[in-house]
Phi, psi and omega in degrees: 000137181287165181296317177300327179292322178294318179297323179295321179293320178298320180294324180291323182269354183297314179299323180293319179295320179296320179295320179296319179296319179295320179296320179295318179295319179294323179295318178297318180295318180294321178295321178295320179294319179295319179295320178295321179294320178296321178295324180292320181288330180281335184290138179291143180272126178297142183287332184268001182290314183296318180297320180293321180293313181293326178296324178288335181275335184291327184300303181298324181294316179295319178297320179294321178293321178295325178292320182285313188249354182086155181283144180281139179284141179295157181297134179086356181287328181237098179229089183295147179278168179271137181292153179294165186283355180280358177243134181234127178274122181255336181188153178224138182234104183268126180250156177301325174268116185303328182292340181262006176283151183213170181208149176261116183233138178250122174273144183303128181086003181229156177288158178300148183216150179273126179240139177266163181297131182091350181281146184274131177270310178227184178292113180084004181237126180223161179281118186266308182214154181235130178232164182299325185250357178195171175230161177244132180251147178250110181245104178053043178087356180253133181274130177237148181257131176239117182252168177293147179295141179285139179274123181289137180286150180298146181291147182278128178252114182292150178291155179290132180302144183285337184274358180285136180291150180283130181249122180273084180217163181289141178294148181289129181276125180285159178302327180293321178293322177298316179297319180294318179294320179295319179295322178295320178296319178296321178294320178295319179295319179294321178295321179294320178296321179294319179295321178294322180293327180285321183275352184296315181299332181283329184273330181288142177288151181281137180279342182279122177273144178291143181277135179273148178282140176290000000 
């Protein structure tokens, strides 16, 4: 066979040979990757790796949260005291703007008064913050909490014992009922006097005599 004929045959089989070589190279690469993956899964995982990794991640996250939301105060660091009993909270008005919030506070021996935030109630005592259920007072640099007065529950009245004999007598009239009855009698008497005063000119005879014609 001449040389041009051999070259022509090589050119025809060259793409097939190149494809076979590429397939062999890819098969070798894939086998190496599978073997490496099997070695990774078979190897024991160190117990301190996860803790060390997570410990390194907690630092930046906590710092970022403190920058965004501020650091949390430790427990017991902010425990305002209770305001003295000479101040009574009567009402609170919370506004969207804290500076425009106000509260009605009564100082002992004085009538209730409206105080704005920052206004002084007594010497060294001013209104610090206003909330729906309480207010905070600033007394010489110390924050005190003033809450609404507690409403006393009604006294318990025990039921009448069942073994007591029935007494047929008139119920005892309380002083309030006596006062109401007396007031009603006074109103009836006053109404009767007014009616008599109105009807008196019609019943009394007239003192003027009719004049006779000459």
